[in-house]
TITORPA-6327 format. One record per residue (C-alpha): residue number from 1; residue in three letters; x, y, z. Coordinates in pm, 1 decimal, padded with zeros to 6 digits, m for minus. Example, Ala and Ser with C-alpha at 12.3 -4.5 7.8 and 13.67 -1.06 7.14 Angstrom:
% residues 2
num->1	residu->ALA	x->01230.0	y->m00450.0	z->00780.0
num->2	residu->SER	x->01367.0	y->m00106.0	z->00714.0
***
This chain:
% residues 373
num->1	residu->MET	x->m00010.0	y->00007.4	z->00002.9
num->2	residu->ASP	x->00136.8	y->00343.9	z->m00104.8
num->3	residu->CYS	x->00143.9	y->00673.4	z->00124.6
num->4	residu->GLU	x->m00160.1	y->00789.1	z->m00010.3
num->5	residu->GLY	x->m00331.5	y->00483.1	z->00067.8
num->6	residu->ARG	x->m00230.3	y->00455.0	z->00422.0
num->7	residu->CYS	x->m00316.7	y->00813.7	z->00475.8
num->8	residu->GLN	x->m00667.6	y->00747.9	z->00362.8
num->9	residu->LEU	x->m00707.2	y->00427.1	z->00589.3
num->10	residu->ARG	x->m00597.0	y->00640.1	z->00890.6
num->11	residu->ARG	x->m00829.5	y->00912.8	z->00819.9
num->12	residu->GLY	x->m01131.5	y->00641.0	z->00771.7
num->13	residu->ILE	x->m01033.7	y->00507.0	z->01121.9
num->14	residu->ALA	x->m01031.6	y->00843.8	z->01269.4
num->15	residu->SER	x->m01354.9	y->00929.5	z->01099.2
num->16	residu->VAL	x->m01520.6	y->00618.7	z->01220.5
num->17	residu->ARG	x->m01407.1	y->00668.0	z->01591.5
num->18	residu->PHE	x->m01500.2	y->01021.3	z->01592.8
num->19	residu->GLN	x->m01867.4	y->00959.5	z->01456.0
num->20	residu->ASP	x->m01882.0	y->00686.2	z->01743.8
num->21	residu->ILE	x->m01835.2	y->00888.8	z->02026.1
num->22	residu->PRO	x->m02180.3	y->01011.9	z->02072.1
num->23	residu->SER	x->m02337.9	y->00658.2	z->02064.6
num->24	residu->LEU	x->m02078.5	y->00556.6	z->02303.7
num->25	residu->VAL	x->m02123.6	y->00830.7	z->02553.0
num->26	residu->ALA	x->m02513.9	y->00769.8	z->02501.8
num->27	residu->THR	x->m02456.8	y->00405.1	z->02601.2
num->28	residu->LEU	x->m02227.5	y->00486.8	z->02901.7
num->29	residu->VAL	x->m02489.3	y->00737.2	z->03054.6
num->30	residu->ALA	x->m02755.1	y->00471.2	z->02990.5
num->31	residu->LEU	x->m02566.0	y->00213.1	z->03216.2
num->32	residu->PHE	x->m02489.0	y->00467.5	z->03475.9
num->33	residu->TRP	x->m02858.3	y->00561.0	z->03507.9
num->34	residu->ILE	x->m02944.1	y->00193.8	z->03517.5
num->35	residu->ALA	x->m02687.0	y->00105.7	z->03785.0
num->36	residu->SER	x->m02824.8	y->00406.5	z->03993.0
num->37	residu->VAL	x->m03178.1	y->00300.3	z->03970.8
num->38	residu->VAL	x->m03048.9	y->m00053.9	z->04105.1
num->39	residu->VAL	x->m02858.5	y->00077.3	z->04393.0
num->40	residu->THR	x->m03143.3	y->00262.2	z->04490.3
num->41	residu->VAL	x->m03436.7	y->00009.7	z->04467.9
num->42	residu->LEU	x->m03205.5	y->m00294.1	z->04620.2
num->43	residu->PRO	x->m03201.1	y->m00137.0	z->04984.8
num->44	residu->THR	x->m03587.4	y->m00041.6	z->04954.6
num->45	residu->ALA	x->m03660.7	y->m00414.8	z->04854.9
num->46	residu->ALA	x->m03446.4	y->m00524.2	z->05141.9
num->47	residu->ALA	x->m03631.5	y->m00333.5	z->05381.8
num->48	residu->HIS	x->m03959.4	y->m00443.4	z->05252.9
num->49	residu->ALA	x->m03867.7	y->m00802.6	z->05288.0
num->50	residu->GLY	x->m03797.5	y->m00794.7	z->05671.8
num->51	residu->PRO	x->m03480.9	y->m00870.5	z->05876.1
num->52	residu->ALA	x->m03252.7	y->m01140.2	z->05737.3
num->53	residu->VAL	x->m03283.6	y->m01485.1	z->05906.9
num->54	residu->PRO	x->m02946.5	y->m01637.8	z->05991.9
num->55	residu->SER	x->m02871.2	y->m01927.3	z->05745.3
num->56	residu->ALA	x->m02720.2	y->m02250.6	z->05821.2
num->57	residu->HIS	x->m02411.3	y->m02125.0	z->05649.4
num->58	residu->GLN	x->m02391.2	y->m01845.8	z->05888.2
num->59	residu->ALA	x->m02430.3	y->m02073.7	z->06177.8
num->60	residu->ALA	x->m02149.4	y->m02291.0	z->06050.3
num->61	residu->ILE	x->m01923.6	y->m01976.2	z->06019.1
num->62	residu->GLU	x->m02014.4	y->m01886.9	z->06377.2
num->63	residu->ASN	x->m01877.9	y->m02243.5	z->06492.9
num->64	residu->ALA	x->m01563.4	y->m02191.2	z->06302.7
num->65	residu->LYS	x->m01516.5	y->m01867.1	z->06473.6
num->66	residu->ARG	x->m01558.2	y->m02053.6	z->06814.6
num->67	residu->ALA	x->m01330.1	y->m02309.1	z->06695.0
num->68	residu->ARG	x->m01081.2	y->m02042.4	z->06647.1
num->69	residu->GLU	x->m01105.9	y->m01896.5	z->07001.7
num->70	residu->LEU	x->m01060.1	y->m02243.5	z->07170.1
num->71	residu->ASN	x->m00752.0	y->m02163.9	z->07426.8
num->72	residu->ARG	x->m00782.4	y->m02483.9	z->07630.5
num->73	residu->PRO	x->m00647.9	y->m02841.0	z->07580.1
num->74	residu->PHE	x->m00915.1	y->m03107.3	z->07552.5
num->75	residu->THR	x->m00907.6	y->m03474.8	z->07574.3
num->76	residu->ILE	x->m01082.9	y->m03754.9	z->07358.7
num->77	residu->ALA	x->m01041.4	y->m04104.3	z->07556.2
num->78	residu->VAL	x->m01057.3	y->m04397.2	z->07341.4
num->79	residu->LEU	x->m01158.8	y->m04743.2	z->07449.2
num->80	residu->PRO	x->m00970.1	y->m05038.0	z->07233.8
num->81	residu->ASP	x->m01140.1	y->m05384.0	z->07204.3
num->82	residu->THR	x->m01267.2	y->m05500.3	z->07546.0
num->83	residu->GLN	x->m01330.7	y->m05854.2	z->07438.6
num->84	residu->GLY	x->m01048.3	y->m05997.2	z->07641.9
num->85	residu->TYR	x->m01176.1	y->m05871.4	z->07970.2
num->86	residu->THR	x->m01529.2	y->m05949.0	z->07918.6
num->87	residu->ALA	x->m01423.9	y->m06308.2	z->07796.4
num->88	residu->LEU	x->m01171.3	y->m06371.4	z->08112.0
num->89	residu->GLY	x->m01395.9	y->m06176.6	z->08370.3
num->90	residu->GLN	x->m01112.0	y->m05949.8	z->08403.6
num->91	residu->PRO	x->m01130.7	y->m05582.4	z->08586.3
num->92	residu->GLY	x->m00956.7	y->m05377.4	z->08353.4
num->93	residu->PHE	x->m01237.1	y->m05262.6	z->08159.2
num->94	residu->ALA	x->m01448.5	y->m05173.9	z->08464.4
num->95	residu->LYS	x->m01155.6	y->m04990.6	z->08603.5
num->96	residu->GLN	x->m01142.9	y->m04794.0	z->08279.8
num->97	residu->ILE	x->m01499.4	y->m04683.6	z->08330.1
num->98	residu->GLU	x->m01442.6	y->m04577.2	z->08659.3
num->99	residu->TRP	x->m01148.5	y->m04388.0	z->08605.4
num->100	residu->LEU	x->m01281.2	y->m04188.0	z->08326.8
num->101	residu->LEU	x->m01584.0	y->m04081.3	z->08525.8
num->102	residu->ALA	x->m01373.8	y->m03971.3	z->08797.3
num->103	residu->ASN	x->m01132.1	y->m03788.6	z->08589.1
num->104	residu->ALA	x->m01351.2	y->m03640.2	z->08302.3
num->105	residu->ALA	x->m01392.0	y->m03303.1	z->08460.5
num->106	residu->ASP	x->m01018.5	y->m03239.0	z->08602.9
num->107	residu->ARG	x->m00861.2	y->m03335.0	z->08260.0
num->108	residu->ASN	x->m01114.3	y->m03191.9	z->08025.2
num->109	residu->ILE	x->m01204.6	y->m03522.1	z->07886.3
num->110	residu->VAL	x->m01502.0	y->m03424.7	z->07632.0
num->111	residu->PHE	x->m01570.8	y->m03744.6	z->07462.9
num->112	residu->VAL	x->m01542.1	y->m04114.2	z->07496.6
num->113	residu->THR	x->m01524.8	y->m04349.1	z->07220.9
num->114	residu->HIS	x->m01551.7	y->m04737.1	z->07236.0
num->115	residu->LEU	x->m01403.4	y->m04881.2	z->06921.7
num->116	residu->GLY	x->m01589.1	y->m05213.8	z->06915.7
num->117	residu->ASP	x->m01540.1	y->m05592.9	z->06986.5
num->118	residu->VAL	x->m01720.1	y->m05511.4	z->07324.8
num->119	residu->VAL	x->m01732.1	y->m05896.9	z->07386.5
num->120	residu->ASP	x->m01534.3	y->m06189.3	z->07223.7
num->121	residu->THR	x->m01833.7	y->m06427.6	z->07159.1
num->122	residu->GLY	x->m02117.5	y->m06200.4	z->07030.8
num->123	residu->THR	x->m02418.3	y->m06445.6	z->07136.8
num->124	residu->ASP	x->m02283.8	y->m06523.2	z->07487.5
num->125	residu->ASP	x->m02517.1	y->m06376.2	z->07734.7
num->126	residu->ALA	x->m02223.7	y->m06430.2	z->08044.0
num->127	residu->GLN	x->m01978.5	y->m06213.3	z->07839.6
num->128	residu->TRP	x->m02224.5	y->m05951.5	z->07764.1
num->129	residu->ALA	x->m02346.9	y->m05944.6	z->08156.1
num->130	residu->ASN	x->m01979.9	y->m05868.8	z->08234.0
num->131	residu->ALA	x->m01951.3	y->m05585.8	z->07959.0
num->132	residu->ARG	x->m02286.5	y->m05437.0	z->08086.7
num->133	residu->ASP	x->m02146.9	y->m05463.1	z->08465.7
num->134	residu->ALA	x->m01839.6	y->m05267.2	z->08338.5
num->135	residu->LEU	x->m02043.6	y->m04997.0	z->08132.3
num->136	residu->ASN	x->m02349.5	y->m04945.0	z->08366.3
num->137	residu->PRO	x->m02169.3	y->m04640.9	z->08547.6
num->138	residu->LEU	x->m02116.8	y->m04484.3	z->08176.1
num->139	residu->LEU	x->m02436.1	y->m04582.4	z->08056.3
num->140	residu->ALA	x->m02629.6	y->m04427.2	z->08344.1
num->141	residu->GLN	x->m02483.5	y->m04086.7	z->08336.6
num->142	residu->ASN	x->m02575.8	y->m03760.4	z->08150.1
num->143	residu->ARG	x->m02242.5	y->m03575.8	z->08172.9
num->144	residu->LEU	x->m01995.7	y->m03710.9	z->07951.1
num->145	residu->PRO	x->m02066.1	y->m03806.3	z->07594.9
num->146	residu->PHE	x->m01985.3	y->m04119.4	z->07469.9
num->147	residu->SER	x->m02001.6	y->m04380.0	z->07158.2
num->148	residu->ILE	x->m01984.5	y->m04735.8	z->07150.4
num->149	residu->ILE	x->m01965.1	y->m04920.7	z->06799.0
num->150	residu->ARG	x->m02012.1	y->m05276.6	z->06695.1
num->151	residu->GLY	x->m01717.7	y->m05483.3	z->06637.0
num->152	residu->ASN	x->m01713.7	y->m05790.4	z->06426.7
num->153	residu->HIS	x->m01703.6	y->m06011.3	z->06727.0
num->154	residu->ASP	x->m02053.3	y->m05831.4	z->06854.3
num->155	residu->ASP	x->m02356.6	y->m06012.4	z->06708.8
num->156	residu->PRO	x->m02590.7	y->m05731.6	z->06581.0
num->157	residu->GLY	x->m02885.2	y->m05866.2	z->06768.8
num->158	residu->TYR	x->m02707.2	y->m05905.6	z->07098.7
num->159	residu->PHE	x->m02541.3	y->m05535.9	z->07026.8
num->160	residu->LEU	x->m02871.1	y->m05401.8	z->07029.3
num->161	residu->LYS	x->m03047.2	y->m05583.5	z->07295.8
num->162	residu->ASN	x->m02753.0	y->m05483.4	z->07555.1
num->163	residu->LEU	x->m02694.9	y->m05153.1	z->07415.9
num->164	residu->PRO	x->m03063.7	y->m05030.4	z->07300.3
num->165	residu->LEU	x->m03095.0	y->m04756.3	z->07073.7
num->166	residu->SER	x->m03368.9	y->m04643.4	z->07304.0
num->167	residu->LEU	x->m03098.3	y->m04596.2	z->07568.9
num->168	residu->MET	x->m02876.2	y->m04411.8	z->07330.0
num->169	residu->ARG	x->m03151.9	y->m04171.5	z->07185.0
num->170	residu->SER	x->m03213.6	y->m04075.8	z->07536.0
num->171	residu->LYS	x->m02896.3	y->m03884.8	z->07584.9
num->172	residu->PRO	x->m02864.4	y->m03526.8	z->07517.3
num->173	residu->TRP	x->m02562.9	y->m03585.0	z->07297.4
num->174	residu->PHE	x->m02728.8	y->m03799.8	z->07041.5
num->175	residu->VAL	x->m02781.9	y->m03698.4	z->06687.2
num->176	residu->ALA	x->m02892.1	y->m03984.4	z->06484.1
num->177	residu->ALA	x->m02856.5	y->m04365.4	z->06381.4
num->178	residu->SER	x->m02839.6	y->m04536.2	z->06068.3
num->179	residu->PRO	x->m03145.2	y->m04748.6	z->05933.6
num->180	residu->SER	x->m02990.7	y->m05044.9	z->06087.5
num->181	residu->GLY	x->m02907.8	y->m04878.4	z->06437.0
num->182	residu->LEU	x->m02584.2	y->m05005.3	z->06430.7
num->183	residu->SER	x->m02386.3	y->m04666.7	z->06305.7
num->184	residu->GLN	x->m02455.9	y->m04380.7	z->06526.0
num->185	residu->ALA	x->m02377.5	y->m04007.7	z->06556.7
num->186	residu->GLN	x->m02318.2	y->m03800.3	z->06861.3
num->187	residu->MET	x->m02259.4	y->m03395.6	z->06941.6
num->188	residu->PHE	x->m02029.6	y->m03262.0	z->07211.6
num->189	residu->LYS	x->m01907.3	y->m02923.6	z->07295.9
num->190	residu->VAL	x->m01569.0	y->m02764.4	z->07351.9
num->191	residu->GLN	x->m01583.0	y->m02454.7	z->07537.8
num->192	residu->GLN	x->m01828.0	y->m02288.6	z->07288.7
num->193	residu->ALA	x->m01762.4	y->m02480.3	z->06973.1
num->194	residu->TRP	x->m01965.6	y->m02780.7	z->06858.1
num->195	residu->PHE	x->m01801.7	y->m03119.9	z->06751.1
num->196	residu->LEU	x->m01945.5	y->m03420.0	z->06581.3
num->197	residu->HIS	x->m01874.7	y->m03786.5	z->06623.4
num->198	residu->ILE	x->m01945.6	y->m04072.9	z->06383.1
num->199	residu->GLY	x->m01927.2	y->m04408.3	z->06490.8
num->200	residu->PHE	x->m01954.1	y->m04672.1	z->06201.5
num->201	residu->GLU	x->m02036.4	y->m05039.8	z->06294.6
num->202	residu->ASN	x->m01782.2	y->m05305.6	z->06179.6
num->203	residu->ASN	x->m01734.0	y->m05283.3	z->05786.3
num->204	residu->PRO	x->m02031.3	y->m05027.6	z->05724.7
num->205	residu->THR	x->m02254.6	y->m05085.3	z->05432.8
num->206	residu->ALA	x->m02280.4	y->m04844.4	z->05135.2
num->207	residu->ALA	x->m02607.6	y->m04763.7	z->05273.1
num->208	residu->GLU	x->m02459.4	y->m04639.5	z->05619.5
num->209	residu->LEU	x->m02169.2	y->m04466.9	z->05418.6
num->210	residu->GLN	x->m02444.9	y->m04276.2	z->05225.8
num->211	residu->TRP	x->m02636.5	y->m04211.3	z->05578.5
num->212	residu->ALA	x->m02324.1	y->m04037.3	z->05718.9
num->213	residu->ASN	x->m02266.0	y->m03835.6	z->05412.0
num->214	residu->GLU	x->m02639.1	y->m03721.8	z->05396.6
num->215	residu->LEU	x->m02611.1	y->m03640.7	z->05764.0
num->216	residu->LEU	x->m02330.4	y->m03409.5	z->05700.4
num->217	residu->LYS	x->m02553.1	y->m03186.6	z->05488.6
num->218	residu->ARG	x->m02810.7	y->m03098.8	z->05741.9
num->219	residu->PRO	x->m02827.8	y->m02745.5	z->05813.6
num->220	residu->SER	x->m02787.7	y->m02807.0	z->06173.1
num->221	residu->LEU	x->m02467.2	y->m02993.3	z->06152.6
num->222	residu->GLU	x->m02291.5	y->m02802.6	z->05870.8
num->223	residu->GLY	x->m01933.5	y->m02693.9	z->05957.9
num->224	residu->MET	x->m01881.6	y->m02899.3	z->06280.4
num->225	residu->PRO	x->m01554.0	y->m03074.5	z->06285.9
num->226	residu->VAL	x->m01601.1	y->m03444.7	z->06274.5
num->227	residu->ILE	x->m01452.0	y->m03744.5	z->06438.0
num->228	residu->VAL	x->m01482.3	y->m04087.4	z->06296.1
num->229	residu->SER	x->m01476.3	y->m04413.6	z->06504.3
num->230	residu->ALA	x->m01431.4	y->m04733.8	z->06283.5
num->231	residu->HIS	x->m01361.2	y->m05080.8	z->06408.7
num->232	residu->ASP	x->m01189.6	y->m05212.9	z->06138.4
num->233	residu->TYR	x->m01003.9	y->m04927.3	z->05930.9
num->234	residu->MET	x->m00638.6	y->m05023.7	z->05909.5
num->235	residu->ASP	x->m00346.1	y->m05250.5	z->05998.7
num->236	residu->GLY	x->00043.4	y->m05182.0	z->06038.5
num->237	residu->ASP	x->00099.1	y->m05102.7	z->05708.5
num->238	residu->GLY	x->m00200.1	y->m04842.2	z->05663.0
num->239	residu->ARG	x->m00568.2	y->m04864.6	z->05573.9
num->240	residu->ASP	x->m00699.9	y->m05226.1	z->05488.4
num->241	residu->SER	x->m00974.2	y->m05287.0	z->05225.3
num->242	residu->ALA	x->m01264.5	y->m05181.7	z->05503.4
num->243	residu->GLY	x->m01088.6	y->m04870.8	z->05584.8
num->244	residu->SER	x->m01009.9	y->m04778.1	z->05200.8
num->245	residu->ARG	x->m01403.7	y->m04807.1	z->05161.7
num->246	residu->ILE	x->m01459.8	y->m04557.4	z->05426.2
num->247	residu->TRP	x->m01198.4	y->m04332.5	z->05316.9
num->248	residu->ASP	x->m01287.7	y->m04338.7	z->04940.1
num->249	residu->ALA	x->m01699.1	y->m04312.0	z->05015.4
num->250	residu->PHE	x->m01707.2	y->m04039.7	z->05331.4
num->251	residu->VAL	x->m01368.2	y->m03924.7	z->05476.7
num->252	residu->GLU	x->m01193.5	y->m03819.7	z->05176.1
num->253	residu->ASP	x->m01462.4	y->m03594.5	z->05035.4
num->254	residu->ASN	x->m01574.3	y->m03444.0	z->05379.3
num->255	residu->PRO	x->m01304.4	y->m03187.4	z->05473.9
num->256	residu->MET	x->m01464.8	y->m03156.8	z->05822.5
num->257	residu->VAL	x->m01369.0	y->m03491.9	z->05895.4
num->258	residu->PHE	x->m00989.1	y->m03428.1	z->06079.4
num->259	residu->MET	x->m00949.2	y->m03755.6	z->06275.5
num->260	residu->VAL	x->m01004.9	y->m04160.3	z->06246.4
num->261	residu->LEU	x->m00969.0	y->m04374.5	z->06506.4
num->262	residu->CYS	x->m00988.6	y->m04769.1	z->06497.8
num->263	residu->GLY	x->m00927.9	y->m05081.9	z->06671.9
num->264	residu->HIS	x->m00962.9	y->m05441.5	z->06554.3
num->265	residu->VAL	x->m00605.8	y->m05535.4	z->06475.7
num->266	residu->ALA	x->m00382.4	y->m05601.5	z->06801.0
num->267	residu->GLU	x->m00106.8	y->m05339.1	z->06739.8
num->268	residu->GLU	x->m00063.6	y->m04968.1	z->06726.0
num->269	residu->HIS	x->00008.1	y->m04743.6	z->06412.6
num->270	residu->ALA	x->m00060.0	y->m04379.7	z->06347.2
num->271	residu->PHE	x->m00020.6	y->m04157.7	z->06036.0
num->272	residu->VAL	x->m00148.0	y->m03856.2	z->05848.1
num->273	residu->GLU	x->m00330.5	y->m03865.5	z->05518.9
num->274	residu->HIS	x->m00454.6	y->m03556.7	z->05301.6
num->275	residu->ASP	x->m00826.9	y->m03567.8	z->05198.8
num->276	residu->ALA	x->m00942.6	y->m03442.7	z->04863.9
num->277	residu->ALA	x->m00927.4	y->m03054.2	z->05015.2
num->278	residu->ASN	x->m00561.4	y->m03109.3	z->05096.8
num->279	residu->ARG	x->m00645.5	y->m03104.9	z->05477.9
num->280	residu->PRO	x->m00473.3	y->m03333.7	z->05694.6
num->281	residu->VAL	x->m00661.9	y->m03630.4	z->05847.4
num->282	residu->TYR	x->m00508.8	y->m03762.3	z->06185.4
num->283	residu->GLU	x->m00572.5	y->m04148.3	z->06165.4
num->284	residu->MET	x->m00461.1	y->m04398.7	z->06438.3
num->285	residu->LEU	x->m00503.2	y->m04770.1	z->06547.0
num->286	residu->SER	x->m00479.0	y->m04887.1	z->06898.3
num->287	residu->ASP	x->m00601.3	y->m05236.9	z->07026.7
num->288	residu->TYR	x->m00450.4	y->m05427.3	z->07340.6
num->289	residu->GLN	x->m00646.6	y->m05728.3	z->07334.0
num->290	residu->HIS	x->m00339.5	y->m05962.0	z->07320.6
num->291	residu->ARG	x->m00183.4	y->m05792.4	z->07634.2
num->292	residu->ASP	x->m00204.9	y->m05976.6	z->07965.8
num->293	residu->PHE	x->m00509.3	y->m05969.8	z->08156.6
num->294	residu->GLY	x->m00737.9	y->m05915.0	z->07867.9
num->295	residu->GLY	x->m00548.9	y->m05566.3	z->07782.5
num->296	residu->ASN	x->m00400.9	y->m05452.5	z->08113.6
num->297	residu->GLY	x->m00645.4	y->m05175.2	z->08122.2
num->298	residu->LEU	x->m00449.2	y->m04988.4	z->07849.7
num->299	residu->MET	x->m00637.9	y->m04700.5	z->07663.8
num->300	residu->ARG	x->m00581.8	y->m04400.1	z->07471.6
num->301	residu->LEU	x->m00578.6	y->m04030.1	z->07571.8
num->302	residu->ILE	x->m00560.2	y->m03794.0	z->07273.2
num->303	residu->THR	x->m00535.1	y->m03439.5	z->07380.9
num->304	residu->VAL	x->m00577.4	y->m03141.2	z->07135.3
num->305	residu->ASP	x->m00394.1	y->m02828.8	z->07233.8
num->306	residu->PRO	x->m00537.8	y->m02543.2	z->07020.4
num->307	residu->VAL	x->m00302.1	y->m02309.7	z->07189.8
num->308	residu->ASN	x->00016.1	y->m02484.2	z->07125.7
num->309	residu->ASP	x->m00081.8	y->m02651.5	z->06815.4
num->310	residu->THR	x->m00053.4	y->m02977.5	z->06890.6
num->311	residu->ILE	x->m00220.4	y->m03321.9	z->06910.1
num->312	residu->GLU	x->m00066.7	y->m03537.0	z->07186.0
num->313	residu->VAL	x->m00139.3	y->m03912.4	z->07198.0
num->314	residu->LYS	x->m00063.6	y->m04121.6	z->07523.8
num->315	residu->THR	x->m00132.6	y->m04456.7	z->07582.5
num->316	residu->PHE	x->m00248.7	y->m04501.8	z->07968.1
num->317	residu->SER	x->m00373.8	y->m04760.8	z->08201.6
num->318	residu->PRO	x->m00551.8	y->m04731.7	z->08519.3
num->319	residu->TYR	x->m00509.7	y->m05082.9	z->08633.4
num->320	residu->TYR	x->m00193.3	y->m05222.6	z->08495.9
num->321	residu->GLN	x->m00105.2	y->m05576.6	z->08627.6
num->322	residu->TYR	x->00251.2	y->m05686.8	z->08633.0
num->323	residu->LYS	x->00165.6	y->m06035.3	z->08742.8
num->324	residu->ASN	x->m00091.1	y->m06224.5	z->08949.1
num->325	residu->GLY	x->m00116.2	y->m06095.5	z->09279.7
num->326	residu->ALA	x->00089.6	y->m05797.7	z->09249.1
num->327	residu->ARG	x->m00065.6	y->m05442.9	z->09324.1
num->328	residu->PRO	x->m00174.7	y->m05308.5	z->09017.6
num->329	residu->ASN	x->m00041.7	y->m04962.4	z->08887.7
num->330	residu->THR	x->m00328.6	y->m04737.6	z->08871.7
num->331	residu->ASN	x->m00131.8	y->m04467.4	z->08675.4
num->332	residu->TYR	x->00076.3	y->m04648.5	z->08403.9
num->333	residu->TYR	x->00185.4	y->m04492.7	z->08092.5
num->334	residu->GLU	x->00325.0	y->m04660.4	z->07823.8
num->335	residu->THR	x->00622.2	y->m04461.2	z->07654.1
num->336	residu->ASP	x->00759.3	y->m04610.5	z->07353.9
num->337	residu->ALA	x->00738.2	y->m04428.5	z->07019.5
num->338	residu->ASP	x->00417.9	y->m04608.9	z->06887.6
num->339	residu->SER	x->00245.4	y->m04567.9	z->07229.2
num->340	residu->GLN	x->00313.7	y->m04190.8	z->07312.4
num->341	residu->PHE	x->00386.6	y->m03932.0	z->07061.6
num->342	residu->GLN	x->00279.7	y->m03600.0	z->06943.4
num->343	residu->TYR	x->00141.5	y->m03491.6	z->06593.3
num->344	residu->PRO	x->00355.8	y->m03348.9	z->06406.6
num->345	residu->ALA	x->00669.3	y->m03371.8	z->06604.0
num->346	residu->ALA	x->00863.2	y->m03638.1	z->06396.1
num->347	residu->SER	x->00826.5	y->m03428.6	z->06069.6
num->348	residu->GLY	x->00845.1	y->m03063.1	z->06253.5
num->349	residu->PHE	x->00567.0	y->m02932.5	z->06051.3
num->350	residu->TRP	x->00339.7	y->m02670.2	z->06207.4
num->351	residu->VAL	x->m00019.1	y->m02794.8	z->06303.3
num->352	residu->ASP	x->m00236.9	y->m02508.2	z->06322.7
num->353	residu->ILE	x->m00508.4	y->m02694.2	z->06497.0
num->354	residu->ARG	x->m00755.8	y->m02418.4	z->06517.3
num->355	residu->GLU	x->m00770.6	y->m02339.3	z->06156.9
num->356	residu->ARG	x->m00800.9	y->m02703.5	z->06094.4
num->357	residu->LEU	x->m01107.4	y->m02727.7	z->06280.4
num->358	residu->ALA	x->m01255.7	y->m02416.4	z->06105.5
num->359	residu->PHE	x->m01529.4	y->m02455.1	z->05843.2
num->360	residu->ASP	x->m01445.4	y->m02174.0	z->05604.9
num->361	residu->THR	x->m01067.4	y->m02212.8	z->05571.3
num->362	residu->SER	x->m00897.0	y->m02394.2	z->05284.2
num->363	residu->PHE	x->m00605.7	y->m02565.8	z->05491.8
num->364	residu->ASP	x->m00294.5	y->m02653.2	z->05256.8
num->365	residu->PHE	x->m00063.1	y->m02809.2	z->05483.0
num->366	residu->TRP	x->00211.0	y->m02729.4	z->05207.4
num->367	residu->GLY	x->00038.5	y->m03014.3	z->04987.6
num->368	residu->ILE	x->00271.4	y->m03252.3	z->05149.5
num->369	residu->PRO	x->00141.9	y->m03597.6	z->05270.6
num->370	residu->VAL	x->00329.2	y->m03710.8	z->05587.1
num->371	residu->TYR	x->00332.3	y->m04057.3	z->05701.1
num->372	residu->TRP	x->00480.1	y->m04140.0	z->06013.0
num->373	residu->TRP	x->00558.4	y->m04494.0	z->06209.3
***
């Protein structure tokens, strides 16, 4: 194109732009007028609509705020398989319950979870009688929230006969039960923040896992930090097939689940997994059924410290017998690395517990899965 052609093209472009200015100005004025009307009308419409009603989402945000305000350590007590005590008639189970009720207030124990296999032979009335003798003080009170789940040794019919759903429903912390009645949910309060616990029966069905997923959609439960108890979930190498089903169908896609506890396999194991939202989930196995005297009274005390951002795990017995006839140790701690440890001491990573428990936070944790022991 020669110089004259280029000059004509430039003059044409300038002409088009100049001619378009009035219409552009008119368009901008119109848009400004419309925006002004909308800004004026919306507050008036809102005023006629009346005061806003707090939504379930707002309630969840409020619970998150309360979780961030936690300033005192609190403890979850874990009772692994008690089948050895009930089968052998050993006192360790009863001593655990006695100690928990006597020390809950001073130690700020906010919840007790039994991990299943209450008895060894699920249809043995004598073993269930031993179990009820140990459990009755816990069952009779309304101060310390608790859960008891069915293990593979607990016959479903005998489980519901001896631990009736009607009794569980009468407790102030009861939330719901699955259609079978064998998986149950409870609420408990830590300072001003509410927590939810879901106890799955052994090897929960797809229907029970779906029940739990629907439970978390309830407006009244939205945003609560969740602890899961499952009888069979992992062994010494990590999650087994039952645990993988629970993880895939429930835990992984529910970021409010921050802890999973299990028994069934007679050993100890713990690790951290990251869910689909990249939030850490603290998972641990504890089961002492092969120890002397039915388990030697050993149980777990899991202390969450929101100020120091730690989760401290201790293995404790209020009735540890060294041999027949010896005076039991009523304040025994097992201190090897598998029995006493602190998340996340092994890795040195920082655990911001209050943010992990909050509903409206995307917790990244650097995107690095961490495994211990």
